[in-house]
VOPAGU-2260 file (C-alpha; in pm, 1 decimal, decimal comma):
REM VOPAGU-2260
SITE   aa  ch    i         X         Y         Z
SITE  MET   A    0    -969,8   -9811,8     947,2
SITE  ILE   A    1   -1173,3   -9888,0    1188,4
SITE  LYS   A    2   -1354,8  -10242,4    1146,8
SITE  SER   A    3   -1700,7  -10158,2    1236,3
SITE  ILE   A    4   -2046,1  -10304,6    1165,1
SITE  GLU   A    5   -2323,1  -10091,8    1128,2
SITE  THR   A    6   -2681,3  -10269,3    1038,7
SITE  ILE   A    7   -2992,6  -10103,3     887,3
SITE  SER   A    8   -3305,8  -10295,1     941,6
SITE  LYS   A    9   -3602,0  -10373,7     690,3
SITE  GLU   A   10   -3767,7  -10146,5     893,3
SITE  LYS   A   11   -3574,1   -9849,8     810,3
SITE  ILE   A   12   -3561,0   -9904,8     408,4
SITE  LYS   A   13   -3849,0   -9743,5     228,3
SITE  ASP   A   14   -4173,3   -9960,6     169,9
SITE  SER   A   15   -4060,6   -9965,9    -195,8
SITE  GLY   A   16   -3742,8  -10231,8    -119,0
SITE  ILE   A   17   -3497,2  -10014,0    -262,1
SITE  ILE   A   18   -3217,6   -9886,9    -101,5
SITE  LYS   A   19   -3121,7   -9493,6    -150,0
SITE  ILE   A   20   -2745,7   -9402,6    -195,7
SITE  ILE   A   21   -2620,1   -9048,7    -260,4
SITE  GLN   A   22   -2221,3   -8989,5    -316,7
SITE  ILE   A   23   -2074,9   -8668,7    -289,5
SITE  THR   A   24   -1675,9   -8678,4    -372,8
SITE  ASP   A   25   -1364,7   -8452,1    -342,1
SITE  THR   A   26   -1563,1   -8172,1    -206,6
SITE  HIS   A   27   -1207,6   -8008,6    -117,6
SITE  ILE   A   28   -1333,7   -7757,5     216,0
SITE  LEU   A   29   -1058,1   -7510,3     272,0
SITE  ASP   A   30    -919,9   -7386,4     543,2
SITE  ASP   A   31   -1036,6   -7012,7     603,5
SITE  ASN   A   32    -642,7   -6922,3     591,4
SITE  ALA   A   33    -561,5   -7157,6     270,4
SITE  PRO   A   34    -482,1   -7101,2    -110,3
SITE  SER   A   35    -766,6   -7163,8    -319,4
SITE  PHE   A   36    -822,0   -7400,1    -550,9
SITE  ASN   A   37    -830,2   -7289,7    -856,9
SITE  ASP   A   38    -991,7   -6998,2    -743,3
SITE  PHE   A   39   -1293,3   -7220,5    -669,8
SITE  ASP   A   40   -1524,1   -7171,6    -360,9
SITE  THR   A   41   -1567,9   -7519,6    -273,4
SITE  SER   A   42   -1804,4   -7409,7      55,3
SITE  GLU   A   43   -2035,5   -7271,2    -169,0
SITE  SER   A   44   -2051,9   -7539,6    -404,0
SITE  LEU   A   45   -2079,6   -7806,3    -121,5
SITE  LYS   A   46   -2360,4   -7575,8       6,3
SITE  ARG   A   47   -2565,8   -7562,7    -272,1
SITE  VAL   A   48   -2511,2   -7946,9    -351,8
SITE  LEU   A   49   -2601,3   -8032,8      27,1
SITE  GLU   A   50   -2932,1   -7785,2     -75,7
SITE  ALA   A   51   -3003,4   -7990,3    -396,0
SITE  ILE   A   52   -2972,0   -8317,2    -186,1
SITE  ARG   A   53   -3230,2   -8184,7      95,3
SITE  LYS   A   54   -3434,2   -8068,2    -157,4
SITE  ASN   A   55   -3446,5   -8409,7    -393,8
SITE  GLU   A   56   -3276,5   -8653,7    -206,3
SITE  ALA   A   57   -3479,5   -8653,5     134,8
SITE  ASP   A   58   -3545,4   -9023,4     169,2
SITE  ALA   A   59   -3187,4   -9148,6      94,2
SITE  ASP   A   60   -3081,1   -9390,9     332,5
SITE  LEU   A   61   -2696,8   -9289,0     303,5
SITE  ILE   A   62   -2433,9   -9065,3     217,1
SITE  LEU   A   63   -2107,7   -9197,6     104,8
SITE  LEU   A   64   -1796,2   -8909,6     105,5
SITE  THR   A   65   -1529,1   -9082,2    -142,8
SITE  GLY   A   66   -1229,5   -8882,7     -38,6
SITE  ASP   A   67   -1046,3   -8558,3     -74,3
SITE  LEU   A   68   -1307,7   -8396,6     184,8
SITE  VAL   A   69   -1042,6   -8159,3     214,4
SITE  HIS   A   70    -744,2   -7957,5      31,2
SITE  GLU   A   71    -534,4   -7968,4     298,0
SITE  ALA   A   72    -589,1   -8194,1     630,3
SITE  THR   A   73    -579,6   -7907,3     899,3
SITE  GLU   A   74    -835,6   -8018,1    1202,2
SITE  THR   A   75    -998,6   -7657,8    1098,1
SITE  ALA   A   76   -1050,1   -7739,1     722,2
SITE  TYR   A   77   -1229,0   -8074,6     869,9
SITE  GLN   A   78   -1427,2   -7885,7    1147,9
SITE  LYS   A   79   -1568,2   -7661,6     847,0
SITE  LEU   A   80   -1674,0   -7977,6     629,4
SITE  VAL   A   81   -1842,0   -8073,6     943,3
SITE  ASP   A   82   -2028,4   -7814,5     971,3
SITE  HIS   A   83   -2153,2   -7800,9     621,9
SITE  LEU   A   84   -2270,2   -8101,4     689,2
SITE  ALA   A   85   -2455,9   -8033,2     941,2
SITE  THR   A   86   -2716,7   -7954,8     742,0
SITE  THR   A   87   -2808,1   -8319,5     652,3
SITE  THR   A   88   -2975,6   -8550,9     880,9
SITE  ILE   A   89   -2878,7   -8862,9     617,5
SITE  PRO   A   90   -2660,3   -9092,9     788,0
SITE  ILE   A   91   -2309,4   -9015,1     614,3
SITE  LEU   A   92   -1977,1   -9262,4     606,8
SITE  ALA   A   93   -1675,6   -9133,6     464,8
SITE  LEU   A   94   -1316,4   -9279,5     368,9
SITE  PRO   A   95    -987,1   -9027,9     301,4
SITE  GLY   A   96    -877,1   -8935,3     -72,0
SITE  ASN   A   97    -516,9   -8822,3    -134,3
SITE  HIS   A   98    -577,0   -8467,6      20,7
SITE  ASP   A   99    -674,3   -8608,9     364,1
SITE  ILE   A  100    -506,9   -8734,6     618,0
SITE  PRO   A  101    -698,1   -9047,4     715,0
SITE  GLU   A  102    -608,4   -9004,5    1141,2
SITE  ARG   A  103    -743,9   -8671,2    1175,6
SITE  MET   A  104   -1011,1   -8715,8     929,7
SITE  HIS   A  105   -1176,7   -8972,3    1184,5
SITE  TYR   A  106   -1059,2   -8784,7    1496,2
SITE  VAL   A  107   -1278,4   -8495,9    1381,0
SITE  MET   A  108   -1566,6   -8634,3    1223,6
SITE  GLY   A  109   -1600,8   -8857,1    1495,0
SITE  ALA   A  110   -1573,9   -8627,7    1721,1
SITE  ASN   A  111   -1910,7   -8487,8    1541,9
SITE  GLY   A  112   -2085,5   -8751,5    1585,3
SITE  HIS   A  113   -2023,2   -8911,2    1277,7
SITE  ASP   A  114   -1988,3   -9300,8    1218,5
SITE  MET   A  115   -1605,3   -9376,6    1122,1
SITE  GLY   A  116   -1689,4   -9753,6    1024,8
SITE  ASN   A  117   -1626,9   -9882,7     666,7
SITE  LEU   A  118   -1834,3  -10167,2     634,7
SITE  ILE   A  119   -2230,4  -10138,8     654,2
SITE  LYS   A  120   -2476,6  -10385,2     639,8
SITE  PHE   A  121   -2862,2  -10366,7     472,5
SITE  ASP   A  122   -3063,3  -10650,8     454,3
SITE  ASN   A  123   -2985,8  -10743,9     112,5
SITE  TRP   A  124   -2659,3  -10559,2      12,7
SITE  LEU   A  125   -2340,8  -10528,5     185,2
SITE  VAL   A  126   -2154,4  -10159,5     115,4
SITE  ILE   A  127   -1767,8  -10201,4     168,5
SITE  LEU   A  128   -1539,1   -9893,7     244,8
SITE  LEU   A  129   -1177,9   -9913,4     146,6
SITE  ASN   A  130    -853,9   -9684,6     204,3
SITE  THR   A  131    -623,7   -9614,5     -85,0
SITE  CYS   A  132    -428,1   -9318,6      91,7
SITE  ILE   A  133     -58,3   -9332,8      56,2
SITE  LYS   A  134     114,5   -9074,8     283,4
SITE  GLY   A  135     286,3   -8826,1      47,5
SITE  GLU   A  136     153,6   -8937,1    -292,1
SITE  HIS   A  137    -131,7   -8844,4    -461,5
SITE  SER   A  138    -143,7   -9220,2    -613,6
SITE  GLY   A  139    -344,1   -9490,8    -460,3
SITE  GLU   A  140    -277,0   -9831,8    -296,8
SITE  LEU   A  141    -454,1  -10102,5     -94,3
SITE  SER   A  142    -247,9  -10181,0     178,0
SITE  VAL   A  143    -197,9  -10592,4     257,0
SITE  ALA   A  144    -440,5  -10542,6     538,5
SITE  GLU   A  145    -692,8  -10374,1     347,0
SITE  LEU   A  146    -705,0  -10616,0      64,1
SITE  GLU   A  147    -722,9  -10917,0     353,3
SITE  PHE   A  148   -1049,9  -10708,7     504,0
SITE  LEU   A  149   -1195,1  -10712,9     157,4
SITE  LYS   A  150   -1174,8  -11066,0     114,2
SITE  SER   A  151   -1243,8  -11172,2     474,7
SITE  THR   A  152   -1547,8  -10959,9     476,1
SITE  LEU   A  153   -1687,4  -11083,2      86,6
SITE  GLN   A  154   -1596,0  -11445,9     252,4
SITE  SER   A  155   -1851,4  -11384,4     520,5
SITE  ASN   A  156   -2098,1  -11236,3     343,4
SITE  THR   A  157   -2172,8  -11453,3      22,9
SITE  ASP   A  158   -2608,1  -11432,1      44,7
SITE  LYS   A  159   -2502,4  -11077,7      36,2
SITE  HIS   A  160   -2482,8  -10821,8    -268,0
SITE  CYS   A  161   -2209,1  -10581,3    -289,0
SITE  LEU   A  162   -2115,6  -10206,5    -310,7
SITE  ILE   A  163   -1742,5  -10113,5    -276,6
SITE  ALA   A  164   -1648,3   -9771,0    -240,3
SITE  LEU   A  165   -1308,0   -9590,8    -262,5
SITE  HIS   A  166   -1109,6   -9298,2    -386,3
SITE  HIS   A  167    -869,0   -9348,9    -625,8
SITE  HIS   A  168    -992,2   -9530,1   -1018,3
SITE  PRO   A  169    -861,6   -9891,3   -1075,1
SITE  VAL   A  170    -899,3   -9881,6   -1427,2
SITE  SER   A  171    -789,4   -9624,9   -1698,9
SITE  ILE   A  172   -1006,5   -9322,9   -1796,8
SITE  ASN   A  173    -814,3   -9215,3   -2067,4
SITE  SER   A  174    -676,2   -8931,0   -1938,3
SITE  SER   A  175    -346,1   -8948,9   -1892,7
SITE  TRP   A  176    -255,0   -8739,7   -1623,8
SITE  MET   A  177    -509,6   -8842,8   -1398,0
SITE  ASP   A  178    -437,0   -9250,8   -1461,5
SITE  ALA   A  179     -90,1   -9181,8   -1344,8
SITE  MET   A  180    -240,5   -9147,9   -1027,3
SITE  SER   A  181    -448,7   -9441,0   -1038,6
SITE  LEU   A  182    -489,6   -9745,8    -818,7
SITE  LYS   A  183    -134,3   -9903,3    -825,2
SITE  ASN   A  184    -220,5  -10238,4    -739,4
SITE  ALA   A  185    -581,3  -10262,2    -894,9
SITE  GLU   A  186    -467,8  -10588,0   -1056,7
SITE  SER   A  187    -471,4  -10716,4    -671,0
SITE  PHE   A  188    -757,6  -10568,2    -635,9
SITE  PHE   A  189    -967,8  -10725,0    -880,9
SITE  ASP   A  190    -793,6  -11062,2    -789,0
SITE  VAL   A  191    -981,5  -11046,0    -494,7
SITE  ILE   A  192   -1342,3  -10954,6    -677,5
SITE  ASP   A  193   -1313,0  -11201,3    -900,7
SITE  GLU   A  194   -1283,9  -11497,1    -613,8
SITE  PHE   A  195   -1608,1  -11385,4    -570,2
SITE  ASN   A  196   -1979,8  -11326,3    -753,9
SITE  GLN   A  197   -2161,7  -11108,1    -560,7
SITE  VAL   A  198   -2011,3  -10751,6    -598,5
SITE  ARG   A  199   -2240,5  -10594,6    -818,7
SITE  ALA   A  200   -2021,7  -10243,3    -843,7
SITE  ILE   A  201   -1705,0  -10017,5    -781,0
SITE  ILE   A  202   -1759,9   -9637,0    -696,7
SITE  TRP   A  203   -1488,5   -9402,1    -636,6
SITE  GLY   A  204   -1435,9   -9008,7    -672,8
SITE  HIS   A  205   -1030,4   -8839,3    -710,2
SITE  ILE   A  206   -1131,9   -8810,9   -1116,8
SITE  HIS   A  207   -1344,2   -8490,7   -1063,5
SITE  GLN   A  208   -1538,4   -8622,1   -1387,5
SITE  GLU   A  209   -1834,4   -8863,7   -1481,4
SITE  PHE   A  210   -1676,6   -9211,5   -1585,4
SITE  GLU   A  211   -1921,8   -9523,1   -1593,0
SITE  SER   A  212   -1823,5   -9848,5   -1746,3
SITE  GLU   A  213   -1839,9  -10260,1   -1679,0
SITE  ARG   A  214   -1596,5  -10510,4   -1619,9
SITE  GLU   A  215   -1709,7  -10892,3   -1556,7
SITE  GLY   A  216   -2056,5  -10817,3   -1499,7
SITE  VAL   A  217   -1950,5  -10520,0   -1202,5
SITE  SER   A  218   -2048,5  -10178,2   -1285,4
SITE  LEU   A  219   -1789,6   -9977,8   -1260,4
SITE  PHE   A  220   -1867,1   -9549,7   -1181,3
SITE  GLY   A  221   -1604,8   -9226,0   -1151,2
SITE  THR   A  222   -1821,8   -8963,1    -988,8
SITE  PRO   A  223   -1783,9   -8574,0   -1070,9
SITE  SER   A  224   -1668,1   -8331,6    -768,8
SITE  THR   A  225   -1915,6   -8106,1    -577,2
SITE  CYS   A  226   -1634,0   -7809,3    -695,5
SITE  LEU   A  227   -1477,7   -7816,0    -947,4
SITE  GLN   A  228   -1470,9   -8076,6   -1270,7
SITE  PHE   A  229   -1186,8   -8204,8   -1450,9
SITE  LYS   A  230   -1181,8   -8236,3   -1921,5
SITE  PRO   A  231   -1237,5   -8599,0   -1953,2
SITE  GLY   A  232    -968,7   -8740,4   -2230,2
SITE  SER   A  233    -680,0   -8511,3   -2132,1
SITE  ASN   A  234    -356,2   -8548,5   -2145,6
SITE  ASP   A  235    -268,7   -8244,4   -1890,5
SITE  PHE   A  236    -489,9   -8060,0   -1607,5
SITE  GLU   A  237    -751,8   -7907,7   -1770,9
SITE  ILE   A  238   -1047,5   -7705,3   -1622,0
SITE  ASP   A  239   -1391,4   -7896,8   -1742,3
SITE  LYS   A  240   -1697,8   -7643,8   -1744,0
SITE  LYS   A  241   -1907,0   -7862,2   -1578,7
SITE  LYS   A  242   -2102,2   -7802,3   -1304,0
SITE  PRO   A  243   -2068,2   -7964,5    -917,3
SITE  ALA   A  244   -2238,5   -8288,9    -905,8
SITE  TYR   A  245   -2325,6   -8575,6    -675,3
SITE  ARG   A  246   -2443,7   -8957,5    -782,6
SITE  ARG   A  247   -2767,8   -9072,9    -704,5
SITE  LEU   A  248   -2735,0   -9493,7    -689,8
SITE  LYS   A  249   -3064,7   -9702,5    -648,5
SITE  LEU   A  250   -2957,9  -10062,4    -503,2
SITE  LYS   A  251   -3250,7  -10319,5    -592,5
SITE  ASN   A  252   -3368,0  -10656,8    -376,9
SITE  ASP   A  253   -3267,3  -10870,9    -665,2
SITE  GLY   A  254   -2895,3  -10717,1    -673,0
SITE  LYS   A  255   -2958,3  -10466,0    -962,7
SITE  LEU   A  256   -2914,6  -10140,2    -948,4
SITE  SER   A  257   -2934,0   -9824,7   -1134,8
SITE  SER   A  258   -2714,5   -9496,3   -1096,9
SITE  LYS   A  259   -2758,4   -9116,8   -1244,9
SITE  VAL   A  260   -2520,3   -8837,2   -1197,9
SITE  VAL   A  261   -2715,7   -8517,7   -1077,5
SITE  TYR   A  262   -2534,6   -8193,1   -1172,7
SITE  LEU   A  263   -2628,8   -7889,6   -1073,4
SITE  LYS   A  264   -2826,2   -7610,0   -1303,7
SITE  LYS   A  265   -2624,4   -7314,0   -1214,9
């Protein structure tokens, strides 16, 4: 991913000093002529999620898209996604998932004015986006370059609280079929995290369900999809009845944070 840094000054943060981030994930937008995703209208559900964000989260500082932006990685599908996203004025950063082709995603989104960097700095916080994609696989892995980027970024920003975003889950969610498609080198990832004390939270998508836990004082958040959800605790693929959703994160100057998953009502 492009190693760029965007700094957001305190003048752009609300008087409360709280940074508000909205995470949407696994949008799975379909090309017009592509087979459906379990007969689910992923464009319609994303539109409804974006409408809820426009209505309830207009003061957000950033939207994070954490992978599987499209279902089949065609330029047409990415352009369709970009057209949907044009309805919001909130800054957007995106990372790829196993259904994405990173280079194609970067090309289309970049051509439409979206910053494709993987690092953003606020006054007291740092948000790092990591690429866990392995070409042709549903599992994820952090390359040596990504791990080195993570380590060097944390080393040079010890004065900032840190939020890390990726697509694949680095811990078990007690769902055997999904855990078979998790982050392969999670141990190496946590080896880097454990060297530093400023990481406050790790967020991801991929699992299509809500997950919250903690490891060594670091909050762990898995976020439901903007389309269909997977049933928690299932050994095999099974669809849940829960509605499309997004996650709201509020980052405070002192390093504390709060988080809530917001489900559509209908």
